[in-house]
VOPAGU-2260 file (C-alpha; in pm, 1 decimal, decimal comma):
REM VOPAGU-2260
SITE   aa  ch    i         X         Y         Z
SITE  MET   A    0    1192,8   -2493,7   -4550,1
SITE  LYS   A    1    1193,9   -2128,0   -4428,6
SITE  ASP   A    2    1513,9   -1910,2   -4431,3
SITE  LYS   A    3    1654,5   -1863,2   -4095,1
SITE  PRO   A    4    1560,7   -1473,0   -4024,3
SITE  ASN   A    5    1860,9   -1270,9   -4015,8
SITE  VAL   A    6    1906,5   -1180,9   -3629,3
SITE  LEU   A    7    2019,9    -813,8   -3698,9
SITE  GLU   A    8    1668,7    -759,4   -3863,1
SITE  ASP   A    9    1549,4    -717,8   -3481,2
SITE  PRO   A   10    1482,5    -408,7   -3271,7
SITE  ARG   A   11    1581,1    -609,9   -2980,4
SITE  VAL   A   12    1954,4    -603,7   -3048,6
SITE  GLY   A   13    1970,8    -216,5   -2989,0
SITE  LYS   A   14    1786,2    -285,9   -2665,7
SITE  ILE   A   15    2025,8    -553,9   -2566,5
SITE  LEU   A   16    2314,9    -348,4   -2622,8
SITE  ASP   A   17    2182,9     -49,6   -2431,9
SITE  PHE   A   18    2090,5    -303,9   -2133,6
SITE  ILE   A   19    2451,8    -412,4   -2115,3
SITE  LEU   A   20    2584,2     -44,5   -2116,9
SITE  ARG   A   21    2355,8      48,3   -1859,8
SITE  LEU   A   22    2467,2    -283,1   -1631,5
SITE  VAL   A   23    2806,3    -226,3   -1659,3
SITE  SER   A   24    2809,4     119,6   -1547,5
SITE  GLY   A   25    2622,7      38,6   -1242,9
SITE  ASP   A   26    2264,3      73,9   -1315,6
SITE  LEU   A   27    2118,1    -263,0   -1157,3
SITE  LYS   A   28    1761,9    -131,3   -1149,1
SITE  SER   A   29    1678,8    -164,2   -1539,0
SITE  ARG   A   30    1527,1    -477,6   -1655,5
SITE  GLU   A   31    1448,5    -587,8   -2025,6
SITE  THR   A   32    1121,4    -753,9   -2116,3
SITE  LEU   A   33    1109,5   -1079,2   -2332,7
SITE  SER   A   34     983,9   -1095,8   -2671,2
SITE  GLY   A   35     795,8   -1433,3   -2597,6
SITE  GLN   A   36     997,9   -1587,7   -2922,8
SITE  GLY   A   37    1204,4   -1813,0   -2718,0
SITE  ASP   A   38    1544,4   -1779,0   -2934,1
SITE  ASP   A   39    1876,9   -1660,6   -2858,3
SITE  LEU   A   40    1829,7   -1289,7   -2798,3
SITE  ASP   A   41    1549,4   -1384,0   -2543,8
SITE  GLY   A   42    1811,2   -1622,7   -2379,8
SITE  ILE   A   43    2066,6   -1338,8   -2349,0
SITE  VAL   A   44    1778,3   -1105,5   -2183,3
SITE  ILE   A   45    1695,9   -1361,6   -1958,9
SITE  GLY   A   46    2064,7   -1400,1   -1842,3
SITE  LEU   A   47    2111,9    -999,9   -1804,6
SITE  ASN   A   48    1796,9    -981,5   -1578,4
SITE  VAL   A   49    1914,9   -1264,0   -1375,1
SITE  LEU   A   50    2241,0   -1106,9   -1329,8
SITE  ALA   A   51    2111,9    -750,1   -1255,6
SITE  GLU   A   52    1905,3    -934,1    -991,0
SITE  GLU   A   53    2203,7   -1117,8    -843,5
SITE  ILE   A   54    2431,7    -821,1    -808,5
SITE  SER   A   55    2148,3    -609,9    -679,1
SITE  SER   A   56    2068,1    -892,8    -405,6
SITE  ARG   A   57    2458,3    -928,8    -329,6
SITE  VAL   A   58    2447,4   -1274,7    -466,7
SITE  VAL   A   59    2743,7   -1157,9    -689,2
SITE  SER   A   60    2912,9    -857,2    -592,1
SITE  LEU   A   61    3027,2    -610,8    -882,3
SITE  THR   A   62    3383,0    -698,1    -764,1
SITE  GLU   A   63    3355,4   -1045,7    -827,8
SITE  ALA   A   64    3159,8    -971,6   -1150,7
SITE  GLU   A   65    3431,4    -680,9   -1298,5
SITE  GLN   A   66    3636,4    -906,8   -1500,6
SITE  ARG   A   67    3349,6   -1116,7   -1677,6
SITE  LEU   A   68    3159,4    -774,5   -1728,5
SITE  ASP   A   69    3464,4    -648,7   -1881,8
SITE  GLU   A   70    3458,4    -940,0   -2124,5
SITE  ILE   A   71    3106,1    -894,2   -2220,1
SITE  MET   A   72    3161,2    -528,7   -2280,8
SITE  GLU   A   73    3420,3    -603,8   -2504,1
SITE  VAL   A   74    3227,9    -831,3   -2689,0
SITE  ILE   A   75    2923,8    -608,3   -2694,0
SITE  ILE   A   76    3126,8    -294,4   -2826,6
SITE  ALA   A   77    3285,0    -511,7   -3105,1
SITE  ILE   A   78    2952,5    -646,0   -3229,9
SITE  ALA   A   79    2860,7    -235,7   -3242,2
SITE  SER   A   80    3164,3    -195,0   -3443,0
SITE  LEU   A   81    3056,4    -473,4   -3672,0
SITE  ASP   A   82    3328,8    -709,7   -3557,7
SITE  TYR   A   83    3158,1   -1034,8   -3498,7
SITE  THR   A   84    3471,6   -1237,0   -3448,8
SITE  LYS   A   85    3514,9   -1222,4   -3057,3
SITE  ARG   A   86    3402,1   -1498,2   -2854,4
SITE  LEU   A   87    3344,6   -1518,2   -2464,9
SITE  PRO   A   88    3505,3   -1836,1   -2271,1
SITE  ILE   A   89    3251,1   -2046,9   -2136,5
SITE  SER   A   90    3373,5   -2188,2   -1766,9
SITE  ASP   A   91    3260,1   -2548,1   -1595,1
SITE  LYS   A   92    3072,2   -2363,6   -1334,5
SITE  GLY   A   93    2746,3   -2335,4   -1555,1
SITE  ASN   A   94    2666,4   -1973,1   -1395,9
SITE  THR   A   95    2498,1   -1683,8   -1494,2
SITE  PHE   A   96    2778,8   -1544,4   -1668,8
SITE  ASP   A   97    2834,7   -1880,4   -1888,8
SITE  ALA   A   98    2463,5   -1877,0   -1974,9
SITE  ILE   A   99    2538,4   -1481,1   -2098,7
SITE  ALA   A  100    2844,9   -1578,9   -2269,6
SITE  LEU   A  101    2707,6   -1858,4   -2485,1
SITE  GLY   A  102    2414,9   -1659,5   -2606,3
SITE  LEU   A  103    2654,4   -1408,7   -2712,6
SITE  ASN   A  104    2856,2   -1638,9   -2888,7
SITE  ILE   A  105    2563,6   -1784,1   -3075,8
SITE  LEU   A  106    2454,1   -1431,5   -3159,6
SITE  GLY   A  107    2843,3   -1348,0   -3253,0
SITE  GLU   A  108    2805,7   -1657,7   -3480,1
SITE  GLU   A  109    2499,6   -1539,8   -3640,8
SITE  LEU   A  110    2573,6   -1217,1   -3715,3
SITE  GLN   A  111    2921,8   -1322,5   -3869,4
SITE  ALA   A  112    2713,5   -1556,9   -4123,3
SITE  SER   A  113    2474,5   -1291,9   -4202,0
SITE  THR   A  114    2468,6   -1057,0   -4479,4
SITE  VAL   A  115    2343,5    -692,0   -4316,3
SITE  SER   A  116    2275,8    -411,7   -4528,7
SITE  LYS   A  117    2429,8     -70,5   -4431,7
SITE  ASN   A  118    2125,3      73,8   -4361,3
SITE  TYR   A  119    1992,6    -160,7   -4082,9
SITE  LEU   A  120    2317,8    -123,9   -3918,8
SITE  ASP   A  121    2290,3     255,4   -3900,4
SITE  ASN   A  122    1909,0     217,7   -3755,6
SITE  ILE   A  123    2080,8       2,5   -3481,2
SITE  ILE   A  124    2323,3     270,6   -3417,3
SITE  GLN   A  125    2069,1     562,8   -3426,4
SITE  SER   A  126    1836,7     355,2   -3212,5
SITE  MET   A  127    2066,0     347,6   -2913,2
SITE  THR   A  128    2010,2     575,7   -2630,0
SITE  ASP   A  129    2375,6     615,8   -2507,2
SITE  MET   A  130    2592,5     848,4   -2716,9
SITE  LEU   A  131    2807,6     665,0   -3005,5
SITE  ILE   A  132    3099,7     836,2   -3195,7
SITE  VAL   A  133    3342,4     648,6   -3428,4
SITE  VAL   A  134    3641,3     807,9   -3509,7
SITE  ASN   A  135    3926,8     735,6   -3771,2
SITE  GLN   A  136    4299,3     656,6   -3701,8
SITE  ASP   A  137    4348,7    1035,7   -3660,4
SITE  THR   A  138    4068,8    1071,8   -3397,4
SITE  ARG   A  139    3849,8    1255,0   -3617,9
SITE  ILE   A  140    3468,4    1182,4   -3599,9
SITE  GLN   A  141    3325,6     997,7   -3888,6
SITE  THR   A  142    2977,0     853,4   -3745,7
SITE  VAL   A  143    2759,7    1011,3   -3454,2
SITE  ASN   A  144    2417,1     870,5   -3332,2
SITE  GLN   A  145    2112,2    1050,4   -3275,1
SITE  ALA   A  146    2169,2    1040,8   -2885,7
SITE  THR   A  147    2501,9    1248,6   -2910,5
SITE  LEU   A  148    2337,6    1521,5   -3110,5
SITE  ASP   A  149    2037,6    1547,1   -2905,1
SITE  LEU   A  150    2248,1    1588,6   -2581,7
SITE  LEU   A  151    2552,9    1798,0   -2714,3
SITE  GLY   A  152    2329,7    2028,0   -2947,7
SITE  TYR   A  153    2532,3    1989,9   -3254,4
SITE  THR   A  154    2406,4    1877,5   -3578,2
SITE  GLU   A  155    2581,8    1594,9   -3775,1
SITE  SER   A  156    2747,0    1823,9   -4030,6
SITE  GLU   A  157    2878,9    2005,5   -3728,9
SITE  LEU   A  158    3048,3    1731,8   -3578,6
SITE  VAL   A  159    3169,2    1472,8   -3879,6
SITE  GLY   A  160    3507,1    1563,4   -3992,6
SITE  GLN   A  161    3606,1    1752,6   -3655,3
SITE  PRO   A  162    3872,3    1621,7   -3392,0
SITE  LEU   A  163    3718,1    1417,9   -3121,2
SITE  ASP   A  164    3841,3    1645,1   -2844,7
SITE  MET   A  165    3578,6    1933,7   -2970,4
SITE  VAL   A  166    3314,6    1715,8   -2753,4
SITE  PHE   A  167    3527,1    1713,6   -2454,1
SITE  ALA   A  168    3640,5    1958,7   -2175,4
SITE  GLN   A  169    3982,5    2033,7   -2263,7
SITE  GLU   A  170    4170,9    1880,9   -1973,3
SITE  ALA   A  171    3934,6    1607,5   -1941,5
SITE  PHE   A  172    4041,5    1508,3   -2281,2
SITE  LYS   A  173    4426,4    1499,1   -2195,3
SITE  GLU   A  174    4344,1    1292,0   -1876,4
SITE  LEU   A  175    4149,5    1070,3   -2076,4
SITE  GLY   A  176    4451,5     945,2   -2295,4
SITE  ILE   A  177    4354,4     834,8   -2656,8
SITE  ALA   A  178    4693,3     726,1   -2700,8
SITE  ASP   A  179    4657,2     464,5   -2426,5
SITE  LEU   A  180    4352,2     371,9   -2556,2
SITE  VAL   A  181    4506,6     262,3   -2872,4
SITE  LYS   A  182    4778,8     108,8   -2701,2
SITE  ILE   A  183    4564,8    -126,7   -2485,1
SITE  GLY   A  184    4295,2    -155,5   -2733,7
SITE  PHE   A  185    3980,1     -81,6   -2476,3
SITE  PHE   A  186    3855,5     135,1   -2197,8
SITE  LYS   A  187    3571,6      74,0   -1987,6
SITE  ALA   A  188    3350,5     297,9   -1789,2
SITE  VAL   A  189    3582,2     586,5   -1740,1
SITE  GLU   A  190    3444,4     882,0   -1602,8
SITE  THR   A  191    3504,8    1184,1   -1790,8
SITE  ILE   A  192    3334,9    1553,4   -1895,7
SITE  TYR   A  193    3172,6    1617,8   -2258,3
SITE  VAL   A  194    3070,8    1978,2   -2321,9
SITE  THR   A  195    2773,7    2060,1   -2515,8
SITE  LYS   A  196    2754,6    2301,9   -2802,7
SITE  ASP   A  197    2599,8    2608,1   -2574,4
SITE  SER   A  198    2922,6    2524,1   -2306,2
SITE  ARG   A  199    2710,8    2307,5   -2062,2
SITE  ILE   A  200    2927,0    2058,4   -1859,1
SITE  ILE   A  201    2783,1    1687,7   -1931,6
SITE  PRO   A  202    2950,7    1405,3   -1681,3
SITE  VAL   A  203    2956,4    1085,1   -1910,7
SITE  SER   A  204    3096,4     736,2   -1844,3
SITE  PHE   A  205    3314,8     656,3   -2132,2
SITE  SER   A  206    3404,8     339,5   -2297,6
SITE  GLY   A  207    3625,5     301,6   -2591,4
SITE  SER   A  208    3714,7       2,7   -2821,0
SITE  VAL   A  209    3971,8       9,2   -3122,6
SITE  MET   A  210    3849,2    -135,1   -3445,7
SITE  TYR   A  211    4108,3    -359,5   -3647,8
SITE  ASP   A  212    4095,9    -464,5   -4034,1
SITE  LYS   A  213    4163,4    -800,6   -4127,1
SITE  SER   A  214    4530,1    -708,6   -4172,1
SITE  GLY   A  215    4557,2    -611,5   -3806,6
SITE  ASP   A  216    4558,2    -241,4   -3866,5
SITE  ILE   A  217    4374,7      23,4   -3685,6
SITE  GLN   A  218    4038,7     137,4   -3843,0
SITE  GLY   A  219    3934,4     375,3   -3606,3
SITE  ILE   A  220    3768,0     386,4   -3243,9
SITE  VAL   A  221    3412,5     319,5   -3137,7
SITE  CYS   A  222    3346,2     549,5   -2834,3
SITE  VAL   A  223    3006,4     478,8   -2609,1
SITE  ALA   A  224    2917,6     734,6   -2351,3
SITE  GLN   A  225    2650,5     727,1   -2115,0
SITE  ASP   A  226    2502,0    1063,3   -1978,4
SITE  LEU   A  227    2577,7    1068,2   -1562,9
SITE  THR   A  228    2406,0    1388,0   -1482,3
SITE  GLU   A  229    2103,8    1232,6   -1313,5
SITE  ARG   A  230    2306,1    1014,4   -1128,3
SITE  LYS   A  231    2556,2    1256,8   -1024,4
SITE  MET   A  232    2254,5    1482,7    -881,6
SITE  LEU   A  233    2092,2    1172,5    -687,4
SITE  GLU   A  234    2480,6    1120,8    -538,7
SITE  GLU   A  235    2503,2    1492,1    -439,9
SITE  GLU   A  236    2126,8    1464,7    -276,1
SITE  LYS   A  237    2229,4    1148,8    -101,2
SITE  ARG   A  238    2575,2    1288,3      31,7
SITE  MET   A  239    2405,6    1592,9     145,5
SITE  ARG   A  240    2084,2    1404,8     304,3
SITE  GLN   A  241    2373,7    1189,0     505,1
SITE  GLU   A  242    2539,4    1504,6     622,2
SITE  LYS   A  243    2221,2    1632,6     745,8
SITE  LEU   A  244    2096,5    1315,0     869,3
SITE  ALA   A  245    2456,8    1278,4    1073,5
SITE  MET   A  246    2385,9    1660,2    1237,2
SITE  LEU   A  247    2050,9    1595,2    1320,9
SITE  GLY   A  248    2119,7    1260,2    1477,4
SITE  GLN   A  249    2373,8    1423,9    1678,0
SITE  LEU   A  250    2123,8    1705,6    1798,8
SITE  ALA   A  251    1847,1    1440,3    1862,6
SITE  GLY   A  252    2090,2    1229,8    2089,5
SITE  GLY   A  253    2189,6    1568,2    2281,3
SITE  VAL   A  254    1819,9    1672,2    2298,6
SITE  GLY   A  255    1679,8    1317,6    2396,5
SITE  HIS   A  256    1942,2    1294,1    2705,2
SITE  GLU   A  257    1883,1    1628,8    2834,0
SITE  LEU   A  258    1504,2    1586,0    2828,0
SITE  ARG   A  259    1512,8    1259,1    3007,8
SITE  ASN   A  260    1587,3    1407,7    3356,5
SITE  PRO   A  261    1329,1    1658,7    3383,7
SITE  LEU   A  262    1076,5    1417,5    3239,5
SITE  GLY   A  263    1160,4    1130,4    3490,3
SITE  ALA   A  264    1116,0    1394,7    3765,4
SITE  ILE   A  265     783,6    1472,3    3636,0
SITE  LYS   A  266     709,3    1110,6    3624,5
SITE  ASN   A  267     814,4    1031,0    4012,3
SITE  SER   A  268     632,5    1342,1    4109,6
SITE  THR   A  269     319,8    1221,3    3959,9
SITE  TYR   A  270     401,4     861,9    4105,0
SITE  PHE   A  271     435,1    1022,8    4437,4
SITE  LEU   A  272     126,7    1234,0    4415,6
SITE  ASN   A  273     -78,8     911,7    4320,3
SITE  MET   A  274      53,7     744,4    4631,4
SITE  VAL   A  275      16,2    1019,3    4899,8
SITE  LEU   A  276    -337,3    1128,1    4779,2
SITE  GLU   A  277    -564,3     888,8    4928,2
SITE  GLU   A  278    -894,0    1063,2    4795,8
SITE  PRO   A  279    -798,3    1322,6    4563,2
SITE  GLU   A  280   -1055,3    1567,2    4396,4
SITE  PRO   A  281   -1184,1    1479,3    4062,9
SITE  GLU   A  282   -1000,1    1768,1    3913,5
SITE  VAL   A  283    -675,2    1638,6    4067,2
SITE  LYS   A  284    -727,5    1297,9    3991,5
SITE  GLU   A  285    -804,0    1379,0    3607,4
SITE  THR   A  286    -497,9    1620,6    3605,9
SITE  LEU   A  287    -266,0    1316,0    3720,1
SITE  LYS   A  288    -402,6    1095,3    3431,3
SITE  ILE   A  289    -314,2    1367,3    3205,5
SITE  LEU   A  290      14,6    1404,6    3314,7
SITE  GLU   A  291      86,2    1019,8    3315,6
SITE  LYS   A  292     -83,0    1022,2    2951,2
SITE  GLU   A  293     179,8    1324,8    2824,6
SITE  VAL   A  294     472,9    1160,5    3015,7
SITE  ALA   A  295     412,2     837,6    2813,3
SITE  THR   A  296     398,8    1031,4    2487,3
SITE  SER   A  297     711,6    1238,8    2573,3
SITE  GLU   A  298     907,2     895,1    2649,7
SITE  ARG   A  299     780,3     758,4    2312,2
SITE  ILE   A  300     904,8    1073,4    2142,1
SITE  ILE   A  301    1261,5    1065,9    2312,7
SITE  SER   A  302    1281,8     707,7    2257,3
SITE  SER   A  303    1262,3     805,7    1889,9
SITE  LEU   A  304    1509,2    1064,9    1924,1
SITE  LEU   A  305    1774,0     826,8    2060,4
SITE  ASP   A  306    1684,7     543,0    1799,8
SITE  PHE   A  307    1750,9     791,7    1533,2
SITE  ALA   A  308    2054,2     921,2    1689,1
SITE  ARG   A  309    2218,6     582,7    1776,3
SITE  ALA   A  310    2140,5     415,0    1442,3
SITE  ARG   A  311    2288,4      88,5    1547,1
SITE  PRO   A  312    2327,8    -212,2    1303,6
SITE  PRO   A  313    2088,0    -498,5    1342,7
SITE  LEU   A  314    2169,2    -802,9    1577,3
SITE  LYS   A  315    2055,0   -1074,4    1342,4
SITE  ARG   A  316    1936,2   -1383,3    1447,5
SITE  ASN   A  317    1696,0   -1643,5    1318,1
SITE  VAL   A  318    1328,2   -1492,6    1311,7
SITE  ASN   A  319     975,4   -1572,3    1204,1
SITE  ILE   A  320     853,4   -1261,3    1050,0
SITE  ASN   A  321     484,3   -1381,3    1090,8
SITE  ASN   A  322     547,6   -1442,5    1460,9
SITE  ILE   A  323     666,5   -1109,3    1493,9
SITE  ILE   A  324     357,6    -940,3    1304,4
SITE  GLN   A  325     134,7   -1158,9    1513,2
SITE  GLU   A  326     254,8   -1036,5    1827,5
SITE  ILE   A  327     245,9    -674,9    1693,2
SITE  LEU   A  328    -133,0    -711,0    1633,0
SITE  SER   A  329    -194,6    -830,2    1966,9
SITE  CYS   A  330     -25,3    -549,2    2113,4
SITE  THR   A  331    -184,7    -274,0    1904,0
SITE  ASN   A  332    -491,9    -106,1    2017,9
SITE  VAL   A  333    -715,5    -165,1    1713,8
SITE  PRO   A  334   -1078,8       8,5    1732,9
SITE  GLU   A  335   -1350,5    -200,4    1685,7
SITE  ASP   A  336   -1460,7     -19,4    1354,1
SITE  ILE   A  337   -1133,5    -156,4    1181,7
SITE  LYS   A  338   -1161,9    -478,9    1056,9
SITE  VAL   A  339    -807,4    -687,2    1036,5
SITE  ASN   A  340    -768,2    -907,9     769,0
SITE  SER   A  341    -439,0   -1104,0     806,8
SITE  GLN   A  342    -308,1   -1318,4     543,4
SITE  ILE   A  343      15,9   -1437,1     619,7
SITE  ALA   A  344     181,8   -1721,1     429,0
SITE  GLU   A  345     262,4   -2008,2     667,7
SITE  SER   A  346     508,4   -2146,4     423,2
SITE  ILE   A  347     761,2   -1836,5     401,5
SITE  PRO   A  348    1094,8   -1949,0     561,3
SITE  ALA   A  349    1259,6   -1795,2     888,1
SITE  ILE   A  350    1484,5   -1490,8     812,8
SITE  MET   A  351    1808,6   -1355,0     963,8
SITE  ALA   A  352    1692,7   -1049,4    1123,0
SITE  ASP   A  353    1678,6    -825,3    1445,1
SITE  PRO   A  354    1334,4    -890,7    1595,5
SITE  ASP   A  355    1330,8    -565,5    1808,3
SITE  GLN   A  356    1419,1    -341,6    1486,9
SITE  LEU   A  357    1144,1    -554,7    1277,2
SITE  SER   A  358     897,4    -516,8    1571,3
SITE  GLN   A  359     955,1    -132,9    1549,5
SITE  VAL   A  360     934,9    -121,0    1160,9
SITE  PHE   A  361     586,8    -311,2    1148,7
SITE  GLY   A  362     457,0    -135,1    1463,8
SITE  ASN   A  363     545,5     207,6    1312,6
SITE  ILE   A  364     365,2      97,0    1005,5
SITE  ILE   A  365      44,8     -53,7    1161,7
SITE  LEU   A  366      22,0     219,6    1413,4
SITE  ASN   A  367       4,3     459,4    1133,1
SITE  ALA   A  368    -249,0     261,2     926,0
SITE  VAL   A  369    -473,7     283,0    1244,0
SITE  GLN   A  370    -451,7     632,9    1275,1
SITE  ALA   A  371    -524,0     679,6     885,6
SITE  MET   A  372    -864,3     526,4     979,6
SITE  PRO   A  373   -1029,9     767,6    1225,4
SITE  GLU   A  374   -1368,9     659,0    1081,9
SITE  GLY   A  375   -1301,0     303,7    1045,8
SITE  GLY   A  376   -1203,2      75,0     778,2
SITE  GLN   A  377   -1016,0    -238,7     672,1
SITE  LEU   A  378    -640,1    -317,7     782,5
SITE  SER   A  379    -485,9    -612,1     544,1
SITE  ILE   A  380    -181,8    -740,1     606,4
SITE  THR   A  381      -2,9   -1018,0     376,7
SITE  SER   A  382     314,1   -1193,4     355,4
SITE  ARG   A  383     476,3   -1396,4      72,6
SITE  ALA   A  384     815,8   -1516,3     -65,5
SITE  SER   A  385     836,8   -1258,8    -344,7
SITE  ARG   A  386    1154,1   -1434,8    -474,8
SITE  PRO   A  387    1348,5   -1741,8    -396,9
SITE  ASP   A  388    1576,7   -1520,0    -174,8
SITE  ARG   A  389    1341,1   -1236,4     -41,2
SITE  ILE   A  390    1037,4   -1210,3     138,4
SITE  ALA   A  391     759,6    -931,3     111,4
SITE  VAL   A  392     545,0    -813,8     382,7
SITE  SER   A  393     243,0    -555,3     268,0
SITE  ILE   A  394      20,8    -353,6     504,5
SITE  ILE   A  395    -250,8    -191,0     360,0
SITE  ASP   A  396    -538,0      10,4     494,6
SITE  THR   A  397    -834,6     207,4     344,0
SITE  GLY   A  398    -759,2     534,8     547,4
SITE  VAL   A  399    -737,0     904,1     429,4
SITE  GLY   A  400    -408,8     820,3     225,5
SITE  ILE   A  401    -127,4    1028,4     150,5
SITE  PRO   A  402    -128,3    1329,1     -89,4
SITE  GLU   A  403     130,5    1282,3    -409,0
SITE  GLU   A  404     318,5    1569,7    -288,7
SITE  ASN   A  405     412,6    1421,1      21,2
SITE  LEU   A  406     501,4    1072,4     -97,6
SITE  LYS   A  407     855,8    1158,5    -152,4
SITE  LYS   A  408     855,0    1317,2     182,5
SITE  ILE   A  409     749,4    1047,8     440,5
SITE  PHE   A  410    1079,7     897,2     473,9
SITE  GLU   A  411    1257,7    1225,6     567,0
SITE  PRO   A  412    1329,6    1312,3     930,6
SITE  LEU   A  413    1084,4    1560,2    1098,5
SITE  PHE   A  414     849,6    1525,6     813,7
SITE  THR   A  415     487,0    1479,5     959,3
SITE  ASN   A  416     129,5    1580,0     911,9
SITE  LYS   A  417      10,1    1476,2    1250,8
SITE  ALA   A  418     -91,7    1700,5    1543,9
SITE  LYS   A  419     121,7    1502,5    1785,2
SITE  GLY   A  420     474,5    1376,1    1680,0
SITE  ILE   A  421     792,8    1485,5    1536,9
SITE  GLY   A  422     821,5    1291,0    1217,8
SITE  LEU   A  423    1074,1    1046,5    1291,6
SITE  GLY   A  424     890,5     705,2    1305,9
SITE  MET   A  425     897,5     657,2     917,0
SITE  ALA   A  426    1240,5     764,1     903,0
SITE  ILE   A  427    1353,4     515,0    1164,1
SITE  THR   A  428    1154,9     254,0     986,5
SITE  LYS   A  429    1341,7     303,5     656,9
SITE  THR   A  430    1674,4     319,8     833,8
SITE  PHE   A  431    1614,2     -48,6    1014,4
SITE  VAL   A  432    1482,5    -182,2     683,3
SITE  GLU   A  433    1783,1     -63,1     479,8
SITE  GLY   A  434    2008,0    -178,7     739,9
SITE  HIS   A  435    1875,8    -548,7     699,7
SITE  GLY   A  436    1951,9    -503,2     342,1
SITE  GLY   A  437    1567,3    -460,6     235,7
SITE  SER   A  438    1374,0    -194,0      74,7
SITE  ILE   A  439    1009,3     -22,8     162,2
SITE  GLU   A  440     768,3     118,6    -108,8
SITE  VAL   A  441     454,8     314,8     -47,5
SITE  GLN   A  442     170,9     335,6    -286,4
SITE  SER   A  443    -129,0     566,1    -193,2
SITE  LYS   A  444    -365,8     825,9    -302,9
SITE  ALA   A  445    -565,8    1075,8    -104,2
SITE  GLY   A  446    -862,5     930,1       3,3
SITE  LYS   A  447    -807,8     610,5    -156,2
SITE  GLY   A  448    -595,5     439,5     122,1
SITE  SER   A  449    -223,7     342,0     144,9
SITE  THR   A  450       8,6      -3,9      82,1
SITE  PHE   A  451     350,6     -14,0     256,0
SITE  THR   A  452     532,7    -286,9     128,9
SITE  VAL   A  453     869,7    -412,7     293,3
SITE  LYS   A  454    1114,6    -655,9     131,5
SITE  LEU   A  455    1370,5    -836,0     315,9
SITE  PRO   A  456    1640,0   -1074,3     216,9
SITE  ILE   A  457    1669,0   -1461,5     331,2
SITE  CYS   A  458    1982,7   -1527,8     483,1
SITE  ASN   A  459    2080,6   -1878,9     513,7
SITE  LYS   A  460    2370,3   -1867,1     802,4
SITE  GLU   A  461    2345,5   -1669,2    1112,5
SITE  GLU   A  462    2591,6   -1385,9    1103,2
SITE  THR   A  463    2826,4   -1338,7    1409,1
């Protein structure tokens, strides 16, 4: 009979530690792949992936999950501190948290029963992508991992033996309150500031856990920090974008209303001339047709301006997404040299959505797809249930495609590569999709066509 392998002699342990740290800090986009071994570690990975999906899909809110995430975080930091005695409570709900708790409890038992070499534990610590610092009772640094050295720019010899406040901004260290950490035994995801060797400021999410020996005396503190630089940059970009959108929305609303009056006068004058001129000259008749066409174009632009300015929430009701797509196709002028291939799944459920907004969403994408194929091509539309709680609609064309440098710009207001139009169609499309709690993705290469995929949540109850 073969001996059971030591669970710590598995590179997945370090990855699981990183995954939970990212999840606790609010990163819900990351997922971990399974090894295919079907063991306790794979069970924990499955539970964490499901939990990330549930939180990102709002099946479980971060507020509801906070206490259980705190408990999970305590156990993970305890494991990183070589304390395998902590266990998580199991409720009678049998939910995702209970599945993760069961897996972690089993993992803790296996670790507690294992004989692990110091070298291997050091390898796990060094493989973590988050920064880890272990300090003694006097808060002097005992151990640091490679991620800490890489980010802060120190060598190990420059940090070991130094006071912990060496890596913090001075005021940030005071505000952190290490004395309070010693009293309560645990800090979770406190935002603070590290300072690099060359005096650069690094915003971090800091978690700490006090280590105790068998007698209950403090051995030291394990400090784990995640670099928030990229997240802070994204938050700042999002804030600036929202401010710009708000100003642009006000401007769009004002311009739209101001243009409606003179445009209405032109439209009425054109209608009057058509009525009174019984047999107009060919040039006059052609001019009136041009006026009518340009007025219609201007009205669409004004409607786009006002839609962008109003940004009203969706008025949801029970709708069949396939019916909306079929109606749009029947109303869209698709040239004869474009072949339409519709593969919409009849089995997908109805969803709670605003049919008018979704008509505009899919109408904009389909119209863009048609316009992207001036020499003809194929337009393919597919719908499917991408997950039990979500449907996906993909619109694929074989047109001119989108250059790589423009892919990140296509949803920005006022960005357009068309001779006519003001670049609000896709911005409104994205706003409407996100207003439904959904997402829109684009894949494209210049000369190879484009694929737009809209993902929307399925709601079981009608909103009031």
